C-alpha positions, 0 to 999 in steps of 0.5 A, a space after each residue: 402463494 407463488 408470488 411469495 416463493 418468487 420473492 424469497 428467490 429474488 431475495 436470497 438471489 440479492 443476498 447472494 449477489 452482495 455476499 459475492 462481490 470482490 472488492 475492486 481497488 480504490 485506485 487501480 493505477 497506484 495498486 499493485 506490486 512496484 519496485 522502488 528505484 530510488 528515493 530522495 530525502 527532501 532535507 539533505 537533496 541526498 539520493 538513495 539508489 535502491 538494490 531490490 525493495 518492494 511495495 506492494 499496495 492494495 486497498 486495505 494493507 500495504 507491504 514493504 519488503 527487501 528482496 536484496 538481502 540487505 537486512 531491511 525486513 520486511 513490513 506490512 501496514 494499513 492503507 488508506 487515501 485522502 485528498 480525492 484519493 490524491 493522497 496516499 496514506 500508510 498507517 500503523 507500520 508492523 513487522 511482517 509475520 507468516 500472513 499478517 504482523 507479530 504485533 511488534 511495531 516496525 523500526 523507523 530506523 528501517 523504515 527510512 531505507 524505503 523512504 518512510 520516517 514514521 511508523 505511524 502514519 506517511 503521507 504521500 502526494 501522488 505526484 505522478 502515477 501512470 500505471 507503470 511508474 509513480 512518484 510519490 512524496 511525502 514531507 521526508 522523501 520523493 520516492 521513484 517507483 516502477 511497476 514490477 
C-alpha cells in the first residue's frame, strides 16, 4: 500500500513537471527584438534606410512594426525554421489587432517596407547572426538588423 501511494506521488510530480515546462527559443541568437537598419532589394540593388522599423521574432510568432510614424502598419505571422535552423520562415502575415490578428491578410505593398515580398511565405537564409547583428536574405531582399 505504501509503495502504491509513493508511485502516485511520483507520477503526479512528473506530470506537474511536464506541464510547467517553458518553451525555450529554437535559436536564441535569432529570436528576440531587432531594429531593421536597412535592406537591399536584390533585383535593383537599391538600398533602403529604415526609420524605426522593428522585428520581434519568437519561436512561434513574428511581429513587424512601424514605430516611426511611417504609416506602414503592424503585422504578425507564424515563425518556423528549415535547413537545420539556417533558414527563418515567416508565413501567413496578418494585420495585428489587440493581442492577436484581425484575420485580414497583410497588404504586400506595406510588407515591402520591411523587406518582405509575400504575405503567404518568405524564407530568409540566415547569412550572419552573432546575437548583436543579423543579416537575412530572401529572394527579394537582404536585411540588416541590429539587436534592440
